[in-house]
N, CA, C and O atoms as a GROMACS GRO file, in nm:
protein
  272
    1MET      N    1  -4.262 -14.748 -30.937
    1MET     CA    2  -4.330 -14.682 -30.826
    1MET      C    3  -4.282 -14.738 -30.692
    1MET      O    4  -4.259 -14.663 -30.597
    2MET      N    5  -4.266 -14.869 -30.686
    2MET     CA    6  -4.222 -14.931 -30.562
    2MET      C    7  -4.079 -14.889 -30.528
    2MET      O    8  -4.044 -14.875 -30.411
    3ARG      N    9  -3.997 -14.870 -30.631
    3ARG     CA   10  -3.859 -14.829 -30.608
    3ARG      C   11  -3.853 -14.688 -30.546
    3ARG      O   12  -3.770 -14.661 -30.460
    4ARG      N   13  -3.941 -14.602 -30.591
    4ARG     CA   14  -3.946 -14.467 -30.538
    4ARG      C   15  -3.991 -14.467 -30.392
    4ARG      O   16  -3.938 -14.390 -30.311
    5ILE      N   17  -4.086 -14.550 -30.357
    5ILE     CA   18  -4.133 -14.561 -30.219
    5ILE      C   19  -4.021 -14.613 -30.129
    5ILE      O   20  -4.002 -14.563 -30.018
    6LYS      N   21  -3.947 -14.714 -30.176
    6LYS     CA   22  -3.835 -14.767 -30.098
    6LYS      C   23  -3.728 -14.660 -30.078
    6LYS      O   24  -3.674 -14.646 -29.968
    7PHE      N   25  -3.698 -14.586 -30.183
    7PHE     CA   26  -3.597 -14.481 -30.174
    7PHE      C   27  -3.640 -14.374 -30.074
    7PHE      O   28  -3.558 -14.329 -29.993
    8THR      N   29  -3.765 -14.333 -30.077
    8THR     CA   30  -3.817 -14.233 -29.985
    8THR      C   31  -3.814 -14.285 -29.841
    8THR      O   32  -3.779 -14.212 -29.749
    9LEU      N   33  -3.850 -14.410 -29.823
    9LEU     CA   34  -3.848 -14.471 -29.691
    9LEU      C   35  -3.707 -14.478 -29.635
    9LEU      O   36  -3.686 -14.450 -29.517
   10VAL      N   37  -3.610 -14.514 -29.718
   10VAL     CA   38  -3.471 -14.519 -29.674
   10VAL      C   39  -3.423 -14.380 -29.635
   10VAL      O   40  -3.356 -14.364 -29.532
   11LEU      N   41  -3.455 -14.280 -29.714
   11LEU     CA   42  -3.416 -14.143 -29.680
   11LEU      C   43  -3.479 -14.096 -29.549
   11LEU      O   44  -3.412 -14.031 -29.468
   12LEU      N   45  -3.604 -14.128 -29.526
   12LEU     CA   46  -3.670 -14.090 -29.402
   12LEU      C   47  -3.606 -14.158 -29.282
   12LEU      O   48  -3.585 -14.096 -29.178
   13VAL      N   49  -3.573 -14.286 -29.296
   13VAL     CA   50  -3.509 -14.359 -29.186
   13VAL      C   51  -3.372 -14.298 -29.156
   13VAL      O   52  -3.338 -14.278 -29.040
   14ILE      N   53  -3.295 -14.269 -29.260
   14ILE     CA   54  -3.164 -14.207 -29.239
   14ILE      C   55  -3.179 -14.071 -29.173
   14ILE      O   56  -3.102 -14.037 -29.084
   15PHE      N   57  -3.277 -13.994 -29.216
   15PHE     CA   58  -3.299 -13.862 -29.157
   15PHE      C   59  -3.335 -13.871 -29.009
   15PHE      O   60  -3.277 -13.800 -28.927
   16PHE      N   61  -3.430 -13.959 -28.976
   16PHE     CA   62  -3.473 -13.968 -28.837
   16PHE      C   63  -3.364 -14.027 -28.747
   16PHE      O   64  -3.344 -13.979 -28.636
   17VAL      N   65  -3.295 -14.128 -28.793
   17VAL     CA   66  -3.187 -14.186 -28.713
   17VAL      C   67  -3.075 -14.084 -28.696
   17VAL      O   68  -3.019 -14.070 -28.587
   18GLY      N   69  -3.042 -14.013 -28.803
   18GLY     CA   70  -2.937 -13.912 -28.795
   18GLY      C   71  -2.975 -13.797 -28.706
   18GLY      O   72  -2.890 -13.744 -28.634
   19SER      N   73  -3.100 -13.756 -28.708
   19SER     CA   74  -3.140 -13.642 -28.626
   19SER      C   75  -3.140 -13.677 -28.477
   19SER      O   76  -3.124 -13.588 -28.394
   20PHE      N   77  -3.158 -13.803 -28.443
   20PHE     CA   78  -3.154 -13.841 -28.302
   20PHE      C   79  -3.014 -13.872 -28.253
   20PHE      O   80  -2.985 -13.858 -28.134
   21THR      N   81  -2.926 -13.915 -28.342
   21THR     CA   82  -2.794 -13.956 -28.297
   21THR      C   83  -2.688 -13.849 -28.315
   21THR      O   84  -2.589 -13.850 -28.242
   22LEU      N   85  -2.704 -13.759 -28.408
   22LEU     CA   86  -2.604 -13.656 -28.431
   22LEU      C   87  -2.626 -13.540 -28.335
   22LEU      O   88  -2.740 -13.500 -28.309
   23VAL      N   89  -2.519 -13.487 -28.284
   23VAL     CA   90  -2.525 -13.374 -28.192
   23VAL      C   91  -2.452 -13.258 -28.258
   23VAL      O   92  -2.334 -13.269 -28.290
   24ALA      N   93  -2.521 -13.148 -28.279
   24ALA     CA   94  -2.462 -13.036 -28.349
   24ALA      C   95  -2.391 -12.940 -28.255
   24ALA      O   96  -2.303 -12.865 -28.298
   25GLN      N   97  -2.426 -12.940 -28.129
   25GLN     CA   98  -2.368 -12.846 -28.035
   25GLN      C   99  -2.248 -12.908 -27.965
   25GLN      O  100  -2.251 -13.025 -27.928
   26PRO      N  101  -2.142 -12.830 -27.947
   26PRO     CA  102  -2.027 -12.883 -27.873
   26PRO      C  103  -2.060 -12.894 -27.724
   26PRO      O  104  -2.156 -12.834 -27.676
   27GLY      N  105  -1.980 -12.969 -27.654
   27GLY     CA  106  -2.001 -12.986 -27.511
   27GLY      C  107  -1.961 -12.863 -27.433
   27GLY      O  108  -1.914 -12.764 -27.490
   28ASN      N  109  -1.979 -12.868 -27.304
   28ASN     CA  110  -1.944 -12.758 -27.215
   28ASN      C  111  -1.793 -12.743 -27.212
   28ASN      O  112  -1.723 -12.841 -27.187
   29PRO      N  113  -1.739 -12.622 -27.238
   29PRO     CA  114  -1.595 -12.605 -27.241
   29PRO      C  115  -1.530 -12.605 -27.103
   29PRO      O  116  -1.407 -12.598 -27.093
   30GLN      N  117  -1.608 -12.612 -26.996
   30GLN     CA  118  -1.558 -12.616 -26.859
   30GLN      C  119  -1.473 -12.493 -26.825
   30GLN      O  120  -1.363 -12.506 -26.772
   31THR      N  121  -1.524 -12.376 -26.856
   31THR     CA  122  -1.452 -12.254 -26.821
   31THR      C  123  -1.474 -12.224 -26.674
   31THR      O  124  -1.584 -12.242 -26.622
   32THR      N  125  -1.371 -12.178 -26.609
   32THR     CA  126  -1.384 -12.143 -26.468
   32THR      C  127  -1.426 -11.998 -26.451
   32THR      O  128  -1.479 -11.961 -26.347
   33ASP      N  129  -1.403 -11.915 -26.552
   33ASP     CA  130  -1.438 -11.774 -26.546
   33ASP      C  131  -1.577 -11.753 -26.607
   33ASP      O  132  -1.593 -11.770 -26.728
   34PRO      N  133  -1.677 -11.717 -26.527
   34PRO     CA  134  -1.812 -11.698 -26.583
   34PRO      C  135  -1.823 -11.573 -26.670
   34PRO      O  136  -1.917 -11.562 -26.749
   35ASP      N  137  -1.729 -11.480 -26.658
   35ASP     CA  138  -1.733 -11.357 -26.737
   35ASP      C  139  -1.639 -11.363 -26.856
   35ASP      O  140  -1.596 -11.260 -26.907
   36ALA      N  141  -1.607 -11.483 -26.901
   36ALA     CA  142  -1.515 -11.498 -27.014
   36ALA      C  143  -1.579 -11.441 -27.140
   36ALA      O  144  -1.699 -11.459 -27.164
   37ALA      N  145  -1.500 -11.372 -27.220
   37ALA     CA  146  -1.550 -11.309 -27.341
   37ALA      C  147  -1.577 -11.414 -27.449
   37ALA      O  148  -1.505 -11.513 -27.460
   38VAL      N  149  -1.680 -11.390 -27.526
   38VAL     CA  150  -1.715 -11.478 -27.636
   38VAL      C  151  -1.660 -11.415 -27.764
   38VAL      O  152  -1.689 -11.298 -27.790
   39PRO      N  153  -1.583 -11.489 -27.842
   39PRO     CA  154  -1.526 -11.429 -27.963
   39PRO      C  155  -1.634 -11.402 -28.068
   39PRO      O  156  -1.733 -11.474 -28.078
   40ILE      N  157  -1.613 -11.296 -28.144
   40ILE     CA  158  -1.704 -11.262 -28.253
   40ILE      C  159  -1.654 -11.334 -28.377
   40ILE      O  160  -1.543 -11.310 -28.423
   41THR      N  161  -1.737 -11.421 -28.431
   41THR     CA  162  -1.699 -11.499 -28.548
   41THR      C  163  -1.744 -11.428 -28.676
   41THR      O  164  -1.800 -11.319 -28.670
   42GLY      N  165  -1.720 -11.490 -28.788
   42GLY     CA  166  -1.752 -11.430 -28.917
   42GLY      C  167  -1.900 -11.405 -28.937
   42GLY      O  168  -1.938 -11.307 -29.001
   43LEU      N  169  -1.985 -11.492 -28.882
   43LEU     CA  170  -2.129 -11.475 -28.900
   43LEU      C  171  -2.178 -11.347 -28.832
   43LEU      O  172  -2.262 -11.276 -28.886
   44GLU      N  173  -2.125 -11.320 -28.715
   44GLU     CA  174  -2.166 -11.198 -28.646
   44GLU      C  175  -2.120 -11.073 -28.721
   44GLU      O  176  -2.192 -10.973 -28.724
   45TRP      N  177  -2.002 -11.079 -28.781
   45TRP     CA  178  -1.954 -10.966 -28.861
   45TRP      C  179  -2.043 -10.945 -28.983
   45TRP      O  180  -2.071 -10.831 -29.020
   46LEU      N  181  -2.090 -11.053 -29.045
   46LEU     CA  182  -2.180 -11.040 -29.160
   46LEU      C  183  -2.314 -10.979 -29.119
   46LEU      O  184  -2.369 -10.896 -29.191
   47ILE      N  185  -2.364 -11.020 -29.005
   47ILE     CA  186  -2.491 -10.965 -28.956
   47ILE      C  187  -2.476 -10.816 -28.925
   47ILE      O  188  -2.561 -10.735 -28.961
   48ALA      N  189  -2.366 -10.781 -28.858
   48ALA     CA  190  -2.342 -10.640 -28.824
   48ALA      C  191  -2.326 -10.556 -28.951
   48ALA      O  192  -2.380 -10.446 -28.960
   49GLY      N  193  -2.253 -10.608 -29.048
   49GLY     CA  194  -2.236 -10.535 -29.174
   49GLY      C  195  -2.367 -10.517 -29.248
   49GLY      O  196  -2.392 -10.412 -29.305
   50GLY      N  197  -2.451 -10.620 -29.246
   50GLY     CA  198  -2.582 -10.609 -29.309
   50GLY      C  199  -2.670 -10.506 -29.241
   50GLY      O  200  -2.745 -10.434 -29.308
   51CYS      N  201  -2.662 -10.499 -29.108
   51CYS     CA  202  -2.739 -10.398 -29.036
   51CYS      C  203  -2.692 -10.258 -29.070
   51CYS      O  204  -2.774 -10.168 -29.090
   52VAL      N  205  -2.561 -10.239 -29.076
   52VAL     CA  206  -2.506 -10.107 -29.110
   52VAL      C  207  -2.546 -10.068 -29.251
   52VAL      O  208  -2.587  -9.954 -29.274
   53LEU      N  209  -2.535 -10.160 -29.346
   53LEU     CA  210  -2.572 -10.131 -29.484
   53LEU      C  211  -2.721 -10.102 -29.496
   53LEU      O  212  -2.761 -10.010 -29.568
   54GLY      N  213  -2.804 -10.179 -29.426
   54GLY     CA  214  -2.947 -10.155 -29.429
   54GLY      C  215  -2.984 -10.020 -29.370
   54GLY      O  216  -3.070  -9.950 -29.423
   55LEU      N  217  -2.918  -9.984 -29.259
   55LEU     CA  218  -2.944  -9.854 -29.197
   55LEU      C  219  -2.901  -9.741 -29.289
   55LEU      O  220  -2.971  -9.640 -29.299
   56LYS      N  221  -2.788  -9.757 -29.355
   56LYS     CA  222  -2.738  -9.654 -29.448
   56LYS      C  223  -2.837  -9.636 -29.563
   56LYS      O  224  -2.870  -9.523 -29.600
   57ARG      N  225  -2.883  -9.746 -29.620
   57ARG     CA  226  -2.978  -9.736 -29.731
   57ARG      C  227  -3.112  -9.678 -29.685
   57ARG      O  228  -3.176  -9.601 -29.757
   58PHE      N  229  -3.155  -9.716 -29.565
   58PHE     CA  230  -3.281  -9.664 -29.512
   58PHE      C  231  -3.274  -9.514 -29.492
   58PHE      O  232  -3.364  -9.441 -29.532
   59LEU      N  233  -3.165  -9.467 -29.431
   59LEU     CA  234  -3.151  -9.324 -29.409
   59LEU      C  235  -3.132  -9.250 -29.541
   59LEU      O  236  -3.180  -9.137 -29.556
   60GLY      N  237  -3.064  -9.311 -29.637
   60GLY     CA  238  -3.047  -9.248 -29.770
   60GLY      C  239  -3.179  -9.236 -29.843
   60GLY      O  240  -3.202  -9.136 -29.910
   61SER      N  241  -3.266  -9.336 -29.831
   61SER     CA  242  -3.395  -9.328 -29.899
   61SER      C  243  -3.485  -9.224 -29.832
   61SER      O  244  -3.567  -9.162 -29.900
   62ARG      N  245  -3.471  -9.205 -29.702
   62ARG     CA  246  -3.550  -9.103 -29.632
   62ARG      C  247  -3.504  -8.964 -29.677
   62ARG      O  248  -3.587  -8.874 -29.692
   63LYS      N  249  -3.374  -8.946 -29.698
   63LYS     CA  250  -3.324  -8.816 -29.742
   63LYS      C  251  -3.372  -8.784 -29.883
   63LYS      O  252  -3.407  -8.670 -29.913
   64LEU      N  253  -3.373  -8.887 -29.971
   64LEU     CA  254  -3.420  -8.866 -30.108
   64LEU      C  255  -3.568  -8.832 -30.111
   64LEU      O  256  -3.610  -8.745 -30.188
   65SER      N  257  -3.648  -8.899 -30.029
   65SER     CA  258  -3.791  -8.872 -30.031
   65SER      C  259  -3.824  -8.737 -29.968
   65SER      O  260  -3.925  -8.677 -30.004
   66SER      N  261  -3.741  -8.687 -29.877
   66SER     CA  262  -3.769  -8.556 -29.817
   66SER      C  263  -3.728  -8.442 -29.910
   66SER      O  264  -3.781  -8.332 -29.899
   67LYS      N  265  -3.634  -8.467 -30.003
   67LYS     CA  266  -3.593  -8.364 -30.099
   67LYS      C  267  -3.697  -8.341 -30.206
   67LYS      O  268  -3.706  -8.231 -30.261
   68GLU      N  269  -3.776  -8.442 -30.237
   68GLU     CA  270  -3.874  -8.430 -30.346
   68GLU      C  271  -3.997  -8.362 -30.305
   68GLU      O  272  -4.088  -8.345 -30.386
   0.00000   0.00000   0.00000
């Protein structure tokens, strides 16, 4: 039982120290152009594709329910 408490305590300390010291966001890129375009990464393409697929299925289900 004591070993489990020590293990949990060590994990909590690592978590809290890591959450305060690690920085997930990159620094300011120092762009001079305020209207610079932001590139669309893979995550945005996945979100857009999911929205299109959801809209297609939603409209398809509405068509099926109106035929019946």
